[in-house]
C-alpha positions in Angstrom: -12.7 -25.0 -6.9 -9.1 -24.0 -6.2 -7.3 -22.6 -9.2 -4.3 -20.9 -7.6 -1.0 -22.5 -8.0 1.9 -20.7 -6.3 5.3 -20.1 -7.7 8.2 -21.9 -5.9 11.5 -20.5 -5.1 14.3 -23.0 -5.6 16.7 -22.0 -2.9 19.7 -24.2 -3.8 22.8 -22.9 -2.1 22.0 -19.2 -1.5 20.3 -19.4 1.9 23.2 -18.0 3.8 22.3 -14.4 3.2 19.0 -14.4 4.8 20.4 -16.6 7.6 23.2 -14.2 8.5 20.9 -11.1 8.0 18.2 -12.5 10.4 20.9 -13.3 13.0 22.1 -9.7 12.8 18.7 -8.1 12.9 17.8 -10.3 15.9 21.0 -9.2 17.5 20.1 -5.6 17.1 16.9 -6.0 18.9 18.4 -8.2 21.6 21.4 -6.1 22.3 19.3 -2.8 22.5 16.6 -4.7 24.6 13.8 -3.5 22.3 10.7 -5.2 20.9 10.2 -5.8 17.2 6.6 -4.5 17.7 5.5 -0.9 17.6 6.3 1.7 20.2 5.1 5.1 21.2 6.0 6.5 17.9 3.3 4.4 16.2 0.7 5.4 18.6 1.4 9.1 18.1 1.0 8.4 14.4 -2.3 6.6 15.0 -3.6 9.7 16.8 -2.2 12.0 14.1 -3.7 10.3 11.1 -7.0 9.8 12.7 -7.1 13.6 13.4 -6.0 14.3 9.9 -8.9 12.3 8.6 -11.7 12.9 10.9 -11.2 16.6 11.9 -11.5 18.0 8.4 -14.4 15.7 7.7 -16.2 16.8 10.8 -15.6 20.6 10.0 -17.1 19.9 6.6 -20.1 18.0 8.0 -20.9 20.7 10.5 -20.4 23.6 8.0 -17.6 25.2 10.1 -16.1 26.9 7.0 -16.7 30.1 5.2 -15.5 29.9 1.6 -15.4 27.4 -1.3 -11.6 27.2 -1.3 -11.5 26.2 2.3 -14.3 23.6 1.6 -12.1 21.9 -1.0 -8.9 22.4 1.0 -10.4 20.5 3.9 -11.3 17.6 1.5 -7.7 17.6 0.3 -6.4 17.2 3.9 -9.1 14.5 4.4 -7.4 12.7 1.3 -4.0 12.9 3.0 -5.6 11.4 6.1 -7.1 8.5 4.1 -3.6 7.7 2.6 -2.0 8.3 6.0 -4.2 5.8 7.7 -3.4 3.3 4.9 0.3 3.9 4.9 1.1 4.4 8.5 -1.6 2.8 10.6 -3.5 -0.1 9.1 -0.5 -1.4 7.1 1.6 -2.4 10.2 -1.6 -3.8 11.8 -2.5 -6.0 8.9 1.0 -7.5 8.9 0.7 -8.3 12.7 3.6 -6.0 13.6 1.9 -3.6 15.9 1.5 -5.8 18.9 1.8 -9.5 20.2 -1.9 -9.1 20.8 -3.4 -10.3 17.5 -6.8 -9.0 18.5 -5.4 -5.5 18.6 -3.6 -5.9 15.3 -7.0 -7.1 13.7 -8.9 -4.1 15.2 -6.4 -1.5 13.9 -6.2 -3.3 10.6 -10.0 -3.0 10.1 -9.5 0.9 10.1 -9.1 0.2 6.3 -12.8 -0.7 6.4 -13.5 2.7 8.2 -12.0 4.5 5.1 -13.9 2.5 2.6 -11.7 -0.4 1.8 -11.8 -4.1 2.8 -9.1 -5.5 5.1 -9.4 -9.2 4.0 -9.1 -8.3 0.4 -6.0 -6.2 1.2 -4.3 -8.9 3.1 -4.7 -11.3 0.2 -3.5 -8.9 -2.5 -0.7 -7.4 -0.4 0.4 -9.8 2.2 0.0 -13.1 0.2 0.4 -12.1 -3.5 2.6 -9.0 -3.5 4.9 -9.9 -0.7 5.4 -13.5 -1.8 5.5 -13.0 -5.6 7.0 -9.5 -5.9 7.1 -8.2 -9.6 6.1 -11.6 -11.0 3.7 -11.1 -13.8 0.5 -12.9 -13.3 0.9 -13.2 -9.6 1.7 -9.8 -8.1 -1.4 -7.8 -8.6 0.4 -4.6 -7.7 1.9 -4.7 -11.1 -1.4 -5.7 -12.8 -3.5 -2.6 -13.5 -5.7 -4.5 -16.0 -4.0 -3.3 -19.3 -4.6 0.4 -18.7 -1.0 0.7 -17.6 2.1 -1.5 -18.5 4.0 -2.2 -15.3 6.1 -5.2 -16.5 8.1 -5.8 -19.7 6.3 -9.2 -19.9 2.9 -7.5 -20.3 1.3 -6.8 -23.8 2.0 -3.4 -25.1 -0.8 -1.2 -26.4 -0.5 2.0 -28.4 -1.8 4.1 -25.6 1.0 3.0 -23.3 3.3 5.4 -25.1 1.7 8.1 -23.0 1.3 6.3 -19.7 4.1 8.3 -18.0 1.6 11.2 -18.3 -1.7 9.8 -17.7 -0.7 7.3 -15.0 -0.9 9.9 -12.3 -4.6 10.5 -13.2 -5.3 6.8 -12.9 -3.5 6.6 -9.6 -5.9 9.3 -8.4 -8.8 6.9 -9.2 -7.3 4.0 -7.2 -9.2 4.4 -3.9 -12.4 5.6 -5.8 -12.3 2.3 -7.7 -11.6 0.3 -4.4 -14.6 1.6 -2.5 -16.9 1.0 -5.4 -16.2 -2.0 -7.7 -12.7 -3.4 -7.1 -13.3 -5.0 -3.7 -16.3 -7.0 -5.0 -14.4 -8.1 -8.1 -11.4 -9.1 -6.0 -13.5 -11.0 -3.5 -15.1 -13.1 -6.3 -11.7 -13.8 -7.9 -10.0 -14.8 -4.7 -12.9 -17.1 -3.9 -12.4 -18.8 -7.3 -8.7 -19.3 -6.5 -9.3 -20.8 -3.1 -7.7 -17.8 -1.4 -10.8 -16.9 0.6 -11.1 -20.5 2.0 -7.4 -20.4 2.8 -8.1 -17.5 5.1 -10.6 -19.7 7.1 -13.8 -18.0 5.9 -16.4 -18.2 3.1 -17.3 -16.0 0.2 -20.8 -15.4 1.3 -19.8 -14.4 4.8 -17.2 -12.0 3.6 -19.6 -10.6 0.9 -22.1 -9.8 3.6 -19.5 -8.1 5.7 -18.2 -6.1 2.8 -21.6 -4.8 1.8 -22.5 -4.0 5.5 -19.1 -2.1 6.0 -19.4 -0.2 2.7 -23.0 0.9 3.4 -21.9 2.2 6.8 -19.0 4.0 5.2 -21.3 5.9 2.7 -23.8 6.7 5.4 -21.2 8.4 7.7 -19.2 10.1 5.0 -21.9 11.0 2.4 -25.5 10.6 3.6 -25.4 12.1 7.2 -23.2 15.2 6.1 -25.6 15.9 3.3 -28.4 16.2 5.8 -26.7 19.4 7.1 -26.9 21.1 3.7 -26.8 24.1 3.1 -24.0 24.7 5.5 -21.6 27.3 6.9 -21.7 31.0 5.9 -22.0 30.0 2.3 -25.4 30.4 0.7 -25.6 26.7 -0.1 -23.5 23.6 -0.8 -25.0 21.5 -3.5 -25.1 17.8 -3.5 -22.9 18.0 -6.6 -20.4 20.2 -4.9 -20.2 17.9 -1.8 -19.7 14.8 -4.0 -17.0 16.5 -5.9 -15.2 17.2 -2.6 -15.6 13.6 -1.6 -14.1 12.5 -5.0 -11.3 15.1 -4.5 -10.3 13.6 -1.2 -10.0 10.1 -2.7 -8.2 11.5 -5.8 -5.6 13.0 -3.4 -5.3 9.7 -1.5 -5.0 7.7 -4.7 -2.1 9.9 -6.2 -0.4 9.7 -2.7 -0.6 6.0 -2.5 0.5 5.6 -6.1 3.5 8.0 -5.5 4.7 5.9 -2.5 4.1 2.3 -3.7 5.0 2.3 -7.3 8.5 3.9 -7.1 9.3 1.0 -4.7 9.0 -1.7 -7.5 8.4 -0.2 -10.9 11.7 1.5 -11.5 14.5 0.8 -14.0 16.7 -1.0 -11.5 14.2 -3.6 -10.4 13.9 -7.0 -12.0 10.9 -8.8 -13.4 11.6 -12.6 -13.2 9.3 -15.2 -14.7 8.9 -18.7 -13.5 9.9 -21.7 -15.7 7.5 -24.4 -17.0 7.5 -25.9 -13.5 6.4 -22.7 -11.9 9.8 -22.3 -10.3 12.2 -19.4 -9.9 15.8 -20.2 -9.3 17.1 -18.5 -6.1 16.2 -17.5 -2.7 13.1 -15.6 -1.8 15.0 -13.0 0.2 17.4 -12.3 -2.7 14.4 -12.0 -5.0 13.1 -9.3 -2.7 16.4 -7.4 -3.0 16.2 -7.8 -6.8 12.7 -6.5 -7.2 12.5 -3.7 -4.5 13.9 -0.2 -4.0 14.1 2.2 -1.0 13.9 6.0 -1.3 14.3 9.2 0.8 15.8 7.3 3.8 17.0 10.4 5.5 13.9 12.4 5.1 12.1 12.7 8.5 8.8 13.9 7.0 8.7 11.1 4.5 9.8 8.6 7.0 6.9 9.6 9.4 4.1 10.1 6.9 4.6 7.0 4.7 4.8 4.6 7.5 8.4 3.5 6.7 7.3 2.3 3.3 10.1 4.2 1.8 12.2 1.4 3.4 10.5 -1.1 1.2 13.4 -3.4 1.1 13.4 -3.8 4.8 9.7 -4.2 4.9 9.7 -7.0 2.3 12.4 -8.8 4.2 10.9 -8.2 7.7 7.1 -7.5 7.2 6.3 -8.6 10.8 8.7 -5.9 12.3 7.1 -2.6 12.9 8.0 0.2 10.4 9.3 2.3 13.3 12.4 0.2 13.4 13.2 0.2 9.7 15.8 2.9 9.6 18.3 1.3 11.9 17.7 -2.1 10.4 18.3 -0.6 6.9 22.0 -0.1 7.6 22.3 -3.8 8.6 20.5 -4.8 5.4 22.6 -2.7 3.2 25.9 -3.8 4.8 25.0 -7.6 4.6 23.8 -7.2 1.0 27.2 -5.7 0.1 29.1 -8.4 1.8 27.2 -11.0 -0.3 27.6 -9.1 -3.5 23.8 -8.5 -3.7 22.0 -5.4 -4.9 20.5 -2.8 -2.7 18.6 -0.2 -4.7 17.9 3.2 -3.2 17.1 6.7 -4.3 18.1 9.6 -2.1 15.0 11.7 -2.5 11.3 11.1 -2.8 10.9 13.2 -5.9 13.9 11.5 -7.4 12.2 8.1 -6.8 9.0 9.5 -8.4 10.9 10.7 -11.4 12.7 7.3 -11.7 9.2 5.7 -11.7 8.2 8.1 -14.5 11.3 7.1 -16.4 10.3 3.4 -16.2 6.7 4.2 -17.2 8.2 5.9 -20.2 10.5 3.0 -21.0 7.8 0.3 -20.6 5.5 2.4 -22.8 7.9 2.3 -25.7 10.1 -0.8 -25.5 
């Protein structure tokens, strides 16, 4: 039984901004004779991220290391590879922005399954709920950590939230560990109850079987098969506990990385947290809502731009999710100029660490006010 009732944006007279912006962005692509889809830069990233993930994992599995510190260092690199595949590869694909060939988008999007997640769940949480209802409490699951953290001023405050600006980073580290174990199953059941699985043209039982199969394969190739090679390398032995601790370290690294990229884009002092009225309506245009609830950071940092898949251009991504992230930097100038002309906000932080610090300030504020 469908229980999901979406919030409606009451556009009224403020549609002109997005109309003008789309015309200008379209003109950019037309005048430069380039596609809105990915180009060679994306494919270089695909290769780089897969190497960053599979190479250290293979070195570990075949015991091609000689010390404990190298063993754990390889797991950390694997963790950056997990996050990199999520940020720079599967993200574009699951938004359909890599290619006009949707089969290719779907195939690349399923790389999320290869690193332990579930592509369908992610599409619903991210594409449907987060992108449509950004920072709306009760709808955007990206700001609903289940009470352990307070990401919105409309959420109940608990005594422990006073220290969330400290312990949040540990919980971020558990993010992908939770996904690959319990969260995907809990989400699938919840989305089925809300009718969101049916809306995707599939069934709960079909997706549950797929999820179980994919996760079993994941644990077989990441955990079971490598353990068959123990003891490994020149070390006297690598215990099962040591291997599992390395595996958890990789996912902890990935979780902290993902948290440090996604949360400073929405949970910062500048962003708004609107609530719908009794008719489940929010006054204003959806595009303007995105400007009010989203922030960019480190726009001029080439390393950040490459590694995080353009998600430091979060405003541009929310306004144009079907345009590949490789085009966000030039588009950002158009968005910023147009927003200024219409007297609309355009939030940005010059540096990555400045954005992380800003997010910490918001965690502190939400834990005490």
